[in-house]
Backbone as JSON, one array per atom type, in Angstrom:
{
  "sequence": "MATAPLLALGLAGCTMGGADAGPKTTTSPAPSASSSATAEPDAAQPSGVCADDLEVSINTVDSSGYYLVFTNSTDTECVLQGFPAVALIDAFGAQLGDLARERDGFERSDTSVSVLPGEAAYADYIASPASQIGNGMCDPIVQVSGFNVTAPGASSTTFLAMEGLSSCTGKAWMTGSSVGPIDSEMRIAST",
  "N": [[59.96, 114.63, 119.11], [62.74, 115.96, 120.81], [64.19, 114.76, 122.86], [64.81, 111.99, 122.86], [67.2, 111.18, 121.27], [69.15, 112.71, 122.67], [68.91, 111.89, 125.39], [69.32, 109.14, 125.16], [71.98, 108.96, 124.56], [73.16, 109.27, 126.99], [73.69, 106.85, 128.43], [74.94, 105.23, 126.63], [77.28, 102.79, 125.96], [78.13, 102.62, 128.6], [79.41, 101.06, 131.54], [79.27, 99.09, 134.53], [81.54, 99.8, 135.82], [81.95, 102.44, 136.64], [80.47, 102.78, 138.95], [80.7, 104.2, 141.37], [80.63, 106.84, 140.75], [79.04, 110.09, 140.53], [75.94, 111.45, 141.98], [75.09, 111.02, 145.5], [73.07, 108.47, 147.03], [70.19, 107.56, 149.03], [67.75, 105.4, 150.6], [64.26, 105.55, 151.29], [60.82, 105.48, 152.56], [58.34, 106.75, 150.27], [57.75, 110.29, 150.18], [54.82, 111.61, 151.69], [53.61, 113.87, 150.57], [54.04, 113.68, 147.89], [52.5, 111.63, 146.96], [50.54, 111.74, 145.03], [51.96, 111.67, 142.75], [52.46, 109.13, 141.96], [52.32, 106.41, 139.66], [49.61, 104.54, 138.29], [49.28, 101.05, 138.94], [50.27, 98.63, 136.48], [47.86, 96.87, 134.81], [48.32, 94.66, 133.25], [50.19, 92.91, 134.26], [51.87, 89.81, 135.04], [50.3, 87.04, 136.79], [50.79, 86.33, 140.29], [52.75, 88.15, 140.87], [54.92, 89.84, 143.08], [55.4, 92.52, 143.64], [55.11, 94.55, 145.57], [56.64, 93.68, 147.65], [59.28, 94.05, 147.12], [62.63, 95.24, 147.55], [63.73, 98.37, 146.78], [66.38, 99.99, 145.18], [69.1, 102.1, 144.06], [71.64, 102.22, 141.6], [74.34, 104.05, 140.77], [75.65, 105.0, 137.66], [76.87, 106.99, 136.05], [76.97, 110.6, 135.64], [74.37, 110.95, 134.69], [73.23, 108.5, 134.35], [71.67, 105.57, 135.61], [70.97, 102.5, 137.39], [68.03, 101.04, 138.33], [67.34, 98.96, 141.01], [65.7, 96.06, 141.86], [65.15, 94.13, 144.44], [64.32, 90.92, 145.51], [62.84, 90.4, 148.45], [61.5, 88.4, 149.67], [60.55, 84.96, 150.48], [59.8, 83.58, 148.3], [59.57, 83.07, 144.72], [59.46, 85.91, 142.56], [57.67, 87.48, 139.88], [58.29, 89.75, 137.37], [57.36, 92.23, 134.99], [57.46, 94.62, 132.37], [57.46, 98.23, 132.73], [58.96, 100.23, 135.28], [57.49, 102.95, 137.14], [58.8, 106.16, 137.26], [59.57, 109.14, 138.89], [60.95, 112.41, 139.11], [61.63, 114.2, 142.09], [61.15, 117.21, 143.87], [62.62, 119.41, 146.42], [60.48, 119.96, 148.06], [58.84, 117.8, 147.94], [57.29, 117.62, 145.69], [56.36, 116.49, 142.41], [58.52, 116.74, 139.62], [57.95, 117.72, 136.43], [56.88, 115.27, 133.96], [56.22, 111.71, 134.42], [58.99, 109.45, 133.99], [59.88, 108.8, 130.63], [59.02, 105.89, 128.84], [61.32, 103.6, 127.46], [62.38, 101.32, 125.04], [64.38, 100.02, 123.25], [65.33, 97.51, 122.58], [63.27, 95.77, 122.67], [62.35, 94.44, 125.13], [60.3, 94.69, 126.91], [58.09, 93.0, 126.99], [58.96, 90.71, 128.14], [58.89, 88.41, 130.74], [60.38, 88.5, 133.91], [61.82, 86.37, 136.12], [62.38, 86.5, 139.54], [64.32, 85.24, 141.92], [64.28, 84.47, 145.49], [66.21, 86.82, 147.29], [67.59, 87.53, 145.01], [67.92, 89.89, 142.2], [66.24, 92.18, 139.96], [66.47, 94.53, 137.24], [66.36, 97.95, 136.02], [67.12, 100.21, 133.52], [67.84, 103.62, 133.88], [67.65, 107.02, 132.99], [68.46, 110.33, 133.77], [68.92, 113.44, 132.84], [71.06, 115.77, 134.2], [70.77, 119.28, 135.11], [73.2, 120.54, 134.6], [74.09, 119.44, 132.26], [72.68, 120.6, 130.28], [73.21, 122.91, 127.9], [74.43, 126.3, 127.22], [72.9, 128.17, 128.79], [70.23, 127.4, 128.58], [68.65, 126.18, 130.4], [66.17, 126.97, 132.41], [63.9, 127.6, 134.88], [66.53, 126.29, 137.05], [66.15, 123.5, 139.12], [66.59, 122.0, 142.26], [66.88, 118.53, 142.78], [65.47, 116.28, 145.01], [65.27, 113.59, 145.0], [64.07, 110.4, 143.69], [60.85, 109.06, 142.99], [59.88, 105.77, 142.89], [58.03, 103.25, 141.39], [57.52, 99.9, 141.25], [56.73, 97.7, 138.47], [53.39, 96.69, 138.56], [53.17, 97.15, 141.27], [51.64, 98.59, 144.21], [52.65, 100.36, 145.91], [55.03, 103.02, 146.49], [58.5, 103.75, 146.35], [60.74, 106.05, 147.76], [63.74, 107.29, 146.63], [66.36, 108.9, 147.89], [68.42, 111.56, 146.67], [71.39, 113.21, 146.43], [72.83, 116.23, 145.2], [71.82, 116.47, 142.58], [70.3, 118.16, 139.87], [67.58, 119.62, 138.0], [66.05, 120.7, 134.93], [63.3, 122.89, 134.42], [62.09, 124.47, 132.56], [61.36, 124.08, 129.65], [59.5, 121.48, 128.01], [61.14, 119.4, 126.89], [63.39, 119.6, 128.41], [62.91, 118.6, 130.94], [62.86, 115.95, 130.76], [63.19, 112.5, 131.48], [64.15, 109.07, 131.24], [63.17, 105.6, 131.23], [64.0, 102.17, 131.17], [62.66, 98.85, 130.47], [61.91, 96.27, 132.94], [64.58, 94.1, 133.6], [66.69, 91.17, 133.44], [69.31, 91.58, 133.92], [71.94, 94.09, 134.4], [71.79, 96.25, 131.95], [71.77, 98.44, 129.13], [68.75, 99.99, 127.86], [68.29, 100.95, 125.35], [69.99, 102.21, 122.4]],
  "CA": [[60.47, 115.13, 120.37], [64.19, 115.99, 120.72], [64.87, 114.14, 124.01], [65.23, 110.6, 122.67], [68.63, 111.04, 120.96], [69.95, 113.32, 123.72], [68.91, 111.06, 126.59], [69.86, 107.82, 124.87], [73.43, 109.05, 124.58], [73.62, 109.3, 128.37], [74.19, 105.57, 128.9], [75.55, 104.42, 125.56], [78.62, 102.32, 126.21], [78.49, 102.66, 130.0], [79.48, 99.81, 132.26], [79.16, 99.29, 135.96], [82.84, 100.17, 136.35], [81.85, 103.76, 137.24], [79.36, 102.74, 139.89], [80.85, 105.11, 142.47], [80.54, 108.21, 140.27], [77.73, 110.72, 140.54], [75.31, 111.85, 143.23], [74.92, 110.04, 146.56], [71.67, 108.1, 147.19], [69.7, 106.8, 150.17], [66.4, 104.9, 150.36], [63.26, 105.73, 152.35], [59.48, 105.47, 151.97], [58.02, 107.93, 149.5], [57.13, 111.35, 150.94], [53.38, 111.59, 151.49], [53.2, 115.0, 149.76], [54.16, 113.36, 146.48], [51.79, 110.4, 146.64], [49.78, 111.91, 143.8], [52.87, 111.51, 141.62], [52.65, 107.72, 141.64], [51.57, 105.89, 138.53], [48.74, 103.41, 138.57], [49.91, 99.78, 138.58], [49.94, 98.11, 135.16], [46.94, 95.75, 134.96], [48.73, 93.55, 132.4], [51.27, 92.17, 134.89], [51.59, 88.39, 135.23], [49.79, 86.68, 138.12], [51.83, 85.91, 141.22], [53.75, 89.18, 141.05], [55.0, 90.3, 144.46], [56.12, 93.77, 143.47], [55.11, 95.36, 146.77], [57.6, 93.12, 148.6], [60.63, 94.26, 146.61], [63.45, 96.34, 148.05], [64.14, 99.17, 145.62], [67.56, 100.81, 145.39], [69.62, 102.66, 142.81], [73.08, 102.06, 141.38], [74.75, 105.15, 139.91], [76.63, 104.64, 136.64], [77.57, 108.22, 135.75], [76.22, 111.78, 136.05], [72.97, 110.92, 134.28], [72.78, 107.12, 134.18], [71.44, 104.79, 136.83], [70.2, 101.27, 137.3], [67.12, 100.78, 139.43], [67.56, 97.58, 141.43], [64.52, 95.53, 142.53], [65.61, 92.91, 145.09], [63.25, 90.1, 146.07], [63.1, 90.22, 149.89], [60.6, 87.35, 150.17], [61.1, 83.61, 150.37], [59.22, 82.96, 147.1], [59.93, 83.69, 143.45], [58.62, 87.02, 142.07], [57.71, 87.66, 138.44], [58.11, 91.14, 136.99], [57.33, 92.52, 133.56], [57.05, 95.97, 132.02], [58.27, 99.38, 133.1], [58.67, 100.91, 136.54], [57.15, 104.36, 137.04], [59.82, 106.93, 137.95], [59.34, 110.6, 138.88], [61.88, 113.27, 139.84], [60.93, 114.87, 143.17], [61.88, 118.39, 144.34], [62.87, 119.49, 147.86], [59.2, 120.09, 148.76], [58.08, 116.58, 147.75], [56.45, 117.71, 144.49], [56.9, 115.88, 141.21], [59.05, 117.64, 138.6], [57.67, 117.24, 135.09], [56.13, 114.05, 133.77], [56.91, 110.46, 134.73], [60.01, 109.1, 133.02], [59.4, 108.23, 129.37], [59.4, 104.48, 128.67], [62.13, 103.39, 126.26], [62.62, 99.89, 124.91], [64.99, 99.84, 121.94], [65.65, 96.1, 122.33], [62.0, 95.05, 122.79], [62.38, 93.54, 126.27], [59.21, 94.99, 127.85], [57.14, 91.89, 127.06], [59.65, 89.57, 128.74], [58.71, 88.23, 132.18], [61.65, 88.25, 134.6], [61.64, 85.66, 137.4], [63.35, 86.97, 140.51], [64.37, 84.31, 143.03], [64.55, 85.12, 146.78], [67.55, 87.37, 147.44], [68.1, 87.98, 143.72], [67.42, 91.2, 141.79], [65.96, 92.56, 138.57], [67.01, 95.86, 137.03], [65.82, 98.81, 134.96], [68.01, 101.29, 133.1], [67.17, 104.92, 134.1], [68.47, 108.2, 132.61], [67.96, 111.65, 134.17], [69.97, 114.39, 132.5], [71.11, 116.89, 135.14], [70.75, 120.62, 134.51], [74.54, 120.89, 134.16], [74.33, 118.92, 130.93], [71.92, 121.42, 129.34], [74.16, 123.99, 127.63], [74.13, 127.66, 126.75], [71.9, 128.88, 129.58], [68.88, 127.06, 128.16], [67.95, 125.57, 131.51], [65.64, 128.04, 133.25], [64.82, 127.66, 136.01], [67.15, 125.07, 137.54], [65.52, 123.09, 140.37], [67.3, 120.89, 142.92], [66.12, 117.29, 142.9], [65.76, 115.6, 146.29], [65.33, 112.16, 144.74], [63.17, 109.78, 142.73], [59.81, 108.13, 143.43], [59.93, 104.6, 142.0], [56.98, 102.24, 141.59], [57.79, 98.71, 140.44], [55.58, 97.27, 137.69], [52.43, 95.88, 139.3], [53.15, 97.52, 142.69], [50.72, 99.64, 144.63], [53.41, 101.27, 146.77], [56.13, 103.74, 145.88], [59.69, 103.93, 147.17], [61.49, 107.27, 147.52], [65.2, 107.13, 146.67], [66.96, 110.23, 148.07], [69.54, 111.8, 145.77], [72.06, 114.49, 146.7], [73.66, 116.78, 144.15], [71.23, 116.39, 141.26], [69.38, 119.24, 139.55], [66.8, 119.38, 136.8], [65.47, 121.87, 134.27], [61.84, 122.88, 134.41], [61.62, 125.47, 131.62], [60.67, 123.53, 128.48], [59.17, 120.07, 128.18], [62.23, 118.49, 126.57], [64.45, 119.72, 129.41], [62.58, 117.89, 132.16], [62.73, 114.55, 130.42], [64.01, 111.37, 131.93], [63.6, 107.87, 130.6], [63.38, 104.35, 131.95], [63.86, 100.95, 130.39], [61.83, 97.81, 131.1], [62.53, 95.34, 133.88], [65.52, 93.23, 132.89], [67.33, 90.21, 134.32], [70.7, 92.01, 134.14], [72.18, 95.51, 134.21], [72.17, 96.57, 130.58], [71.01, 99.57, 128.63], [67.48, 99.64, 127.24], [68.34, 101.36, 123.95], [71.23, 102.87, 122.05]],
  "C": [[61.99, 114.98, 120.38], [64.89, 115.23, 121.84], [65.41, 112.76, 123.7], [66.7, 110.48, 122.33], [69.51, 111.58, 122.07], [70.04, 112.41, 124.92], [69.52, 109.69, 126.34], [71.37, 107.83, 124.89], [73.99, 108.97, 125.98], [74.21, 107.99, 128.85], [74.89, 104.74, 127.84], [76.98, 104.08, 125.92], [79.03, 102.3, 127.66], [78.55, 101.25, 130.57], [79.37, 100.1, 133.74], [80.49, 99.67, 136.59], [82.83, 101.53, 137.02], [80.78, 103.85, 138.28], [79.49, 103.71, 141.04], [80.72, 106.57, 142.05], [79.14, 108.75, 140.47], [77.19, 111.0, 141.92], [75.16, 110.68, 144.22], [73.43, 109.74, 146.77], [71.42, 107.41, 148.52], [68.27, 106.4, 149.88], [65.52, 105.17, 151.56], [61.88, 105.62, 151.74], [59.2, 106.79, 151.26], [57.39, 109.0, 150.38], [55.63, 111.39, 150.65], [52.9, 112.74, 150.59], [53.25, 114.68, 148.28], [53.4, 112.1, 146.09], [50.96, 110.53, 145.39], [50.65, 111.71, 142.58], [53.05, 110.05, 141.22], [51.77, 107.3, 140.48], [50.67, 104.76, 139.01], [49.44, 102.12, 138.19], [49.41, 99.3, 137.22], [49.1, 96.84, 135.32], [47.38, 94.51, 134.18], [49.86, 92.71, 133.01], [50.89, 90.71, 135.09], [51.07, 88.11, 136.63], [50.95, 86.22, 138.99], [52.91, 86.95, 141.44], [53.76, 89.62, 142.52], [55.77, 91.61, 144.53], [56.14, 94.63, 144.73], [56.08, 94.87, 147.84], [59.05, 93.28, 148.15], [61.33, 95.38, 147.35], [63.99, 97.06, 146.84], [65.35, 100.02, 146.01], [68.05, 101.3, 144.04], [71.12, 102.51, 142.78], [73.48, 103.13, 140.38], [75.84, 104.69, 138.95], [77.51, 105.85, 136.33], [76.67, 109.4, 136.12], [74.76, 111.81, 135.62], [72.41, 109.5, 134.16], [72.75, 106.33, 135.46], [70.85, 103.44, 136.46], [69.33, 101.21, 138.54], [67.24, 99.3, 139.73], [66.35, 97.15, 142.26], [64.88, 94.17, 143.12], [64.43, 92.2, 145.76], [63.61, 89.81, 147.54], [62.18, 89.18, 150.51], [61.27, 85.99, 150.09], [60.48, 82.85, 149.19], [59.65, 83.74, 145.87], [58.94, 84.81, 143.11], [58.75, 87.07, 140.55], [57.39, 89.11, 138.14], [58.11, 91.27, 135.47], [56.89, 93.95, 133.35], [58.01, 97.02, 132.55], [57.95, 99.85, 134.51], [58.25, 102.35, 136.24], [58.17, 105.14, 137.86], [59.52, 108.42, 137.78], [60.45, 111.29, 139.65], [61.07, 114.04, 140.87], [61.79, 116.05, 143.66], [61.99, 118.38, 145.86], [61.59, 119.59, 148.68], [58.32, 118.85, 148.61], [57.17, 116.59, 146.54], [57.15, 117.07, 143.3], [57.36, 116.94, 140.23], [58.76, 117.05, 137.23], [56.84, 115.96, 135.09], [56.91, 112.85, 134.31], [57.96, 110.19, 133.64], [59.39, 108.43, 131.79], [59.9, 106.79, 129.26], [60.19, 104.33, 127.38], [62.56, 101.93, 126.22], [63.18, 99.57, 123.52], [65.29, 98.39, 121.58], [64.45, 95.19, 122.54], [62.02, 93.99, 123.91], [61.18, 93.72, 127.19], [58.18, 93.88, 127.96], [57.72, 90.64, 127.71], [59.38, 89.52, 130.25], [60.07, 87.87, 132.79], [61.33, 87.59, 135.94], [62.77, 86.09, 138.33], [63.28, 86.05, 141.72], [64.61, 85.06, 144.34], [66.01, 85.56, 146.89], [68.17, 87.86, 146.15], [67.46, 89.32, 143.32], [67.1, 91.25, 140.31], [66.34, 94.03, 138.47], [66.21, 96.63, 135.99], [66.8, 99.95, 134.75], [67.26, 102.62, 133.24], [68.14, 106.05, 133.74], [67.75, 109.46, 133.05], [69.07, 112.64, 133.9], [69.96, 115.57, 133.47], [71.17, 118.23, 134.41], [72.12, 121.02, 133.98], [74.87, 120.39, 132.76], [73.51, 119.66, 129.85], [72.72, 122.68, 129.11], [73.55, 125.33, 127.29], [73.01, 128.36, 127.49], [70.47, 128.55, 129.22], [68.05, 126.45, 129.28], [67.47, 126.67, 132.45], [64.21, 127.72, 133.64], [65.41, 126.28, 136.34], [66.53, 124.76, 138.9], [66.33, 121.94, 140.95], [66.34, 119.69, 143.06], [66.49, 116.65, 144.23], [65.83, 114.1, 146.1], [64.32, 111.71, 143.7], [62.08, 109.02, 143.48], [59.79, 107.01, 142.41], [58.83, 103.64, 142.39], [57.29, 101.07, 140.66], [56.56, 98.33, 139.63], [54.67, 96.37, 138.53], [52.33, 96.24, 140.77], [52.11, 98.59, 142.98], [51.41, 100.64, 145.55], [54.59, 101.87, 146.01], [57.28, 103.84, 146.87], [60.36, 105.25, 146.77], [62.97, 106.97, 147.67], [65.8, 108.52, 146.74], [68.19, 110.35, 147.19], [70.12, 113.18, 146.11], [72.84, 114.93, 145.48], [73.11, 116.69, 142.75], [70.28, 117.57, 141.06], [68.68, 118.91, 138.24], [66.33, 120.7, 136.22], [63.96, 121.78, 134.32], [61.26, 123.83, 133.38], [60.79, 124.92, 130.49], [60.51, 122.04, 128.65], [60.35, 119.14, 127.92], [63.34, 118.55, 127.6], [64.16, 118.91, 130.67], [62.55, 116.38, 131.95], [63.71, 113.63, 131.13], [63.39, 110.15, 131.3], [63.99, 106.64, 131.37], [63.16, 103.17, 131.0], [62.99, 99.95, 131.13], [62.63, 97.01, 132.11], [63.39, 94.37, 133.09], [66.19, 92.3, 133.91], [68.79, 90.58, 134.62], [70.81, 93.51, 133.93], [72.68, 95.74, 132.79], [71.26, 97.69, 130.08], [69.76, 99.12, 127.89], [67.41, 100.06, 125.78], [69.68, 102.04, 123.68], [70.98, 104.28, 121.6]]
}
């Protein structure tokens, strides 16, 4: 599949210095029309996980790179492990393409991350906008209203609104996005 090298280049060498670049985001509950787009929770999660009590937000790095932020809003420690499920959502609440492809170039997906109250865990996310697909190969272009994000082990989904992002829907490799595993810090999941 041709997406891995193309998408991996999206965040290579990025730092949080460009956090204000890119589309504007807001957070709200997932639209009910897209509830079928949610992934099933991963049964292999550690016991004591409190994934449904996390506040989910997004930090924009550049035009295609983001960090998903999972903040513990409880008064007890949460343990997370694995990959969040992420889907691009169109203006009508329908899922665009498949869930984000899991990518773990540094083999961190088996690491449990303890998240203390008020602290956060992160996941690297790449969604190449239609503007980065060259030579008119993106057909048709669809506006993205945001992302549905399900934390590992969670039964609920959070919708993160996104303004100014578009996606390709023509060929399978054009609709690709990828997500890294839960991590204790903001860092890329592969090179």
